[in-house]
C-alpha positions as CSV (number, residue, x, y, z in Angstrom):
1,M,-23.3,37.0,78.0
2,K,-25.7,34.3,79.3
3,C,-26.1,32.5,82.6
4,I,-24.5,29.1,82.6
5,T,-27.4,27.7,84.7
6,C,-30.6,29.1,83.2
7,G,-29.4,30.5,79.9
8,K,-30.9,34.0,80.6
9,K,-29.0,36.9,79.1
10,A,-27.2,38.7,81.9
11,T,-27.7,42.3,82.8
12,K,-24.7,44.7,82.9
13,S,-24.5,44.3,86.7
14,E,-24.5,40.6,86.4
15,N,-21.7,40.3,83.9
16,L,-19.1,40.2,86.7
17,L,-20.6,37.1,88.1
18,L,-20.6,35.4,84.8
19,V,-17.1,36.3,84.0
20,I,-15.8,34.6,87.1
21,G,-17.8,31.5,86.3
22,L,-21.0,32.0,88.3
23,A,-24.6,32.3,87.4
24,C,-27.0,35.2,87.3
25,E,-28.4,36.9,90.4
26,E,-31.5,34.7,90.3
27,C,-29.5,31.4,90.2
28,V,-26.9,32.6,92.7
29,P,-28.8,35.1,94.8
30,R,-27.1,37.2,97.4
31,G,-27.3,35.6,100.8
32,K,-29.3,37.1,103.7
33,D,-27.5,39.8,105.7
34,V,-25.6,38.4,108.6
35,S,-24.4,40.1,111.7
36,F,-20.7,39.5,112.4
37,Q,-17.6,41.1,114.0
38,I,-14.0,41.3,113.0
39,L,-11.5,40.4,115.8
40,S,-7.7,39.9,116.0
41,A,-6.9,36.2,116.5
42,K,-5.5,36.1,120.1
43,N,-6.4,32.7,121.5
44,P,-5.6,29.1,120.6
45,K,-9.2,28.5,119.3
46,D,-8.8,31.4,116.8
47,L,-5.5,30.1,115.6
48,Q,-6.9,26.6,115.3
49,F,-9.7,27.8,113.1
50,V,-7.3,29.7,110.8
51,L,-4.9,26.8,110.5
52,H,-7.7,24.2,109.9
53,F,-9.5,26.4,107.4
54,L,-6.4,27.1,105.3
55,E,-5.2,23.5,105.6
56,D,-8.6,22.3,104.2
57,L,-8.5,25.0,101.5
58,F,-4.9,24.9,100.3
59,G,-3.6,21.7,101.8
60,E,-0.8,23.6,103.6
61,T,-0.2,26.4,106.1
62,K,3.3,27.5,104.8
63,F,3.5,29.4,101.5
64,I,6.3,30.5,99.2
65,E,5.5,34.0,98.1
66,F,7.6,37.0,97.0
67,G,10.8,34.9,97.2
68,R,10.3,33.8,100.9
69,C,8.4,31.3,103.0
70,Y,5.4,32.6,105.1
71,D,4.3,30.5,108.0
72,I,0.7,31.2,109.1
73,R,1.6,30.6,112.7
74,E,4.1,33.5,112.6
75,M,1.7,36.0,111.0
76,E,-1.1,38.2,112.3
77,Q,-4.6,37.0,111.7
78,L,-8.1,38.5,111.8
79,V,-11.2,36.3,112.2
80,A,-14.8,37.1,111.4
81,I,-17.3,35.6,113.9
82,D,-21.1,35.8,113.5
83,E,-23.7,36.4,116.1
84,K,-23.9,32.7,116.9
85,G,-20.2,32.5,117.6
86,R,-19.4,30.7,114.3
87,Y,-16.1,31.5,112.6
88,I,-17.0,32.6,109.0
89,G,-13.9,34.2,107.6
90,L,-10.3,35.2,108.1
91,A,-7.5,37.4,106.9
92,V,-3.7,36.7,107.4
93,Y,-1.1,39.4,107.0
94,T,2.3,40.6,108.2
95,I,4.4,43.7,108.2
96,E,7.7,43.1,106.4
97,Q,10.7,43.6,108.7
98,E,12.9,44.6,105.8
99,D,10.4,47.2,104.8
100,P,8.2,48.4,107.7
101,A,6.1,50.5,105.2
102,L,5.0,47.3,103.4
103,M,2.3,44.9,104.4
104,T,1.9,41.5,102.9
105,L,-1.7,40.3,102.9
106,L,-1.4,36.6,102.4
107,T,-5.0,35.8,102.1
108,V,-8.6,36.8,102.8
109,N,-11.1,33.9,102.8
110,V,-14.7,33.4,103.8
111,D,-16.7,30.2,104.5
112,E,-18.6,29.4,101.3
113,S,-21.9,29.4,103.3
114,F,-21.4,33.2,103.8
115,F,-20.3,34.3,100.4
116,R,-21.7,37.6,99.1
117,R,-22.6,39.0,102.5
118,G,-19.9,41.6,102.8
119,V,-17.6,39.5,105.0
120,A,-14.6,39.6,102.7
121,S,-15.0,43.3,102.0
122,T,-15.2,44.0,105.8
123,L,-12.1,42.0,106.5
124,L,-10.2,43.9,103.8
125,K,-11.4,47.2,105.2
126,E,-10.1,46.2,108.7
127,V,-6.7,45.2,107.2
128,K,-6.6,48.7,105.5
129,R,-7.4,50.4,108.9
130,I,-4.6,48.5,110.5
131,A,-2.2,49.5,107.7
132,I,-3.1,53.2,108.2
133,R,-2.6,53.0,112.0
134,R,0.8,51.5,111.5
135,K,1.8,54.0,108.8
136,I,2.0,51.4,106.0
137,S,2.2,52.8,102.5
138,K,1.5,49.7,100.4
139,I,-0.3,46.4,100.8
140,R,0.6,43.5,98.5
141,V,-1.2,40.3,98.0
142,P,-0.5,37.1,96.0
143,I,-3.1,35.1,94.1
144,S,-2.8,32.0,91.8
145,N,-3.5,32.4,88.1
146,D,-6.7,30.3,88.4
147,D,-8.2,32.4,91.2
148,L,-10.4,34.7,89.0
149,I,-12.7,35.6,91.9
150,S,-9.8,37.0,93.9
151,Y,-8.5,38.8,90.9
152,V,-11.8,40.6,90.4
153,F,-12.3,41.1,94.1
154,Y,-9.0,42.9,94.6
155,H,-9.0,44.9,91.4
156,R,-12.4,46.3,92.3
157,R,-11.0,47.5,95.6
158,G,-8.0,49.5,94.5
159,F,-5.4,46.8,93.8
160,R,-3.5,46.4,90.5
161,L,-1.2,43.9,89.0
162,S,2.5,44.4,90.0
163,G,4.2,41.2,88.9
164,I,4.0,37.6,87.9
165,D,6.1,34.7,89.1
166,I,5.9,32.3,86.2
167,N,5.6,28.6,87.1
168,L,5.8,29.3,90.9
169,C,2.8,27.0,91.6
170,V,4.4,24.2,89.5
171,K,7.7,24.5,91.4
172,S,5.9,24.6,94.8
173,H,3.7,21.5,94.1
174,G,6.2,19.6,91.9
175,D,3.7,19.3,89.1
176,E,1.1,21.3,87.1
177,L,-2.2,20.8,89.0
178,E,-5.8,21.4,87.9
179,G,-7.1,24.6,89.5
180,L,-10.4,26.4,89.7
181,W,-12.7,26.0,86.7
182,K,-10.2,23.3,85.5
183,L,-7.6,26.0,84.7
184,P,-4.0,24.8,84.9
185,L,-2.5,26.0,88.1
186,R,0.9,27.5,87.1
187,D,1.7,31.0,88.0
188,E,1.4,33.4,91.0
189,L,0.1,36.9,90.4
190,Y,1.2,39.8,92.6
191,L,-1.2,42.7,93.3
192,V,-0.5,45.9,95.2
193,C,-2.4,49.0,96.3
194,N,-1.4,52.3,97.8
195,V,-3.0,52.5,101.2
196,R,-3.3,56.3,101.2
197,D,-4.8,56.4,97.8
198,G,-8.2,58.1,98.1
199,Q,-9.5,55.9,95.3
200,F,-8.8,52.8,97.3
201,E,-10.9,54.1,100.2
202,E,-13.7,55.2,97.9
203,Q,-13.8,51.7,96.2
204,L,-13.9,49.9,99.5
205,N,-16.8,52.0,100.7
206,R,-18.7,51.8,97.5
207,I,-18.4,48.0,97.0
208,A,-18.6,47.0,100.7
209,G,-21.2,44.3,101.0
210,T,-21.0,42.8,97.5
211,L,-18.7,39.9,98.4
């Protein structure tokens, strides 16, 4: 496999980057380490960041997933804030009232200026810690069929495919849109992990800092 930017043959460790449409380590180097903290969103400024970030990214703050509507305002949020006070990432989740042992992780996202600095991995680890404290047994997460980065990210951290909602994206948007890498945006993939699975914890620790 070759880098799409420089044409150099990729090493084994770089193949993941190429598979998800990126370049080799030299063309897309890992960013400098950044100091940040993960906090629960508790004030209007935190919520405003979450809403604006997701509105800019997805064009909406209400999502149809798993057969119901999720409103970001009614869910719990985590925010990642760097040493300069800048918001650089978020996670949005909720505990299902119908099944208190199930957590729905709606999204984990990071400002593109801080990709590959461990922010997303740290957010996911904090979500997992919360799940353990609340005696959650499973975490589920939805991703669209074009989101290859998230597909790889979650699978490398203990999640596995649990279902597909065919044409959900088409039904939600009223048309088939063009997604990432010009892939047709059609279906929603559902991933799940067992919180108390030792392999999940091991993968989180081993891969922390790579995304």
